N, C-alpha and C positions, 0 to 999 in steps of 0.2 A: 677181475673179465667175468664178462655174461658172455655165454653162446646161444644165440637164438637159431633153431633148426627146425624148417618142416619139410618132413620128406614127403618124397610124391607117392603116388597110392603104394606102386609097386614095389619101392622102397621103404614104406611102413609096415607094408604086410611082412615081410621080410623081416624086419627089424621086431614085430610084435610075437614070430613066433619063435616057439622053445626049442625046437628040432635039435637035437646034437647037428646033424648035417642039415646045411640049407645052400639053396642057390640062388645066386642073384644074378639074372643075365638082363641086359636091354643095349638097347644102339649106347654111341658115344655121345656123351652131352647128356646122359640122361640122370645125371646123380649117383652112380653106383660108385664112386668111388668115396664120396662124401657119406653117403649112408653107411659102407662099412665103417669109415672113421670115427661115426657118431655110435655107431655098434661096438666100437673097440672102447672107446669113452665109457658110453652106457656100462657093459660088461665090470670095466675096468672099478667104476664106482659101485657095484653091486660086489666085488671082491671083499670079504670079510678083512675087517682090518688084523694084523698080526699085533704080537706081545708089546710092540715099540709103536702102537700106533697106526704104523703106515699100512696102505692097503697095496700089495705088489700082485703083478701079472705081468704074464709075457704073451707077445705074440709074434707070428710071421705075418709078413705081406710078403707073396711070391709074384713075381713078373718074369717072363720070358728072358728078360736081359737088365743084367742091372741099368743100364741107360732108360730103359721104360720106367723102370720102377723111379728113379730118381725125375723123369718128364710126367709123369703122373699121379703117383702116389706121395712122393717126397714134397712135390710143391703144393698138392692139397693142404697136406698134413701143417706144412709151416703157415699156408694163408690163414688156415682156420685156429691154430696153437702157437704162433710165434712166440706170444708170451711167456708160454711157460713150458714151451717143450726144447730143449738142447739137443742138438745133432752131431754125433761125435762123426767126424768123415772118416776118419784110421779105422773105428770099429763098426762102423754101417750101423751106427744105434743113437736109436733116438728115445729120449727120455723125457716123459709128460711131469712135471712137478705142481700140485694146486695143492689147497686146501677148500673141503668142502663146507659151507656153512648149513 
């Protein structure tokens, strides 16, 4: 699986920042959700491998309602990572598994 992503300028600036707290704002359709998903992927890849050789990281993505979460974040996440992610409805958990060359 290969992911090709080019961030819009504002999102790229957000992703380049190393600040502990960052805020990304913009209009509907400006690519904020995708940029955040790519940032999570990037940070996960930067995570040090554990003794068993796996990188583990946890994230929480929050919206005002579960339905907003499903209609925005979950749809985009599945669109980008469907081949390597597993969504457990009962646990409201997404697991992404892949190997890096």
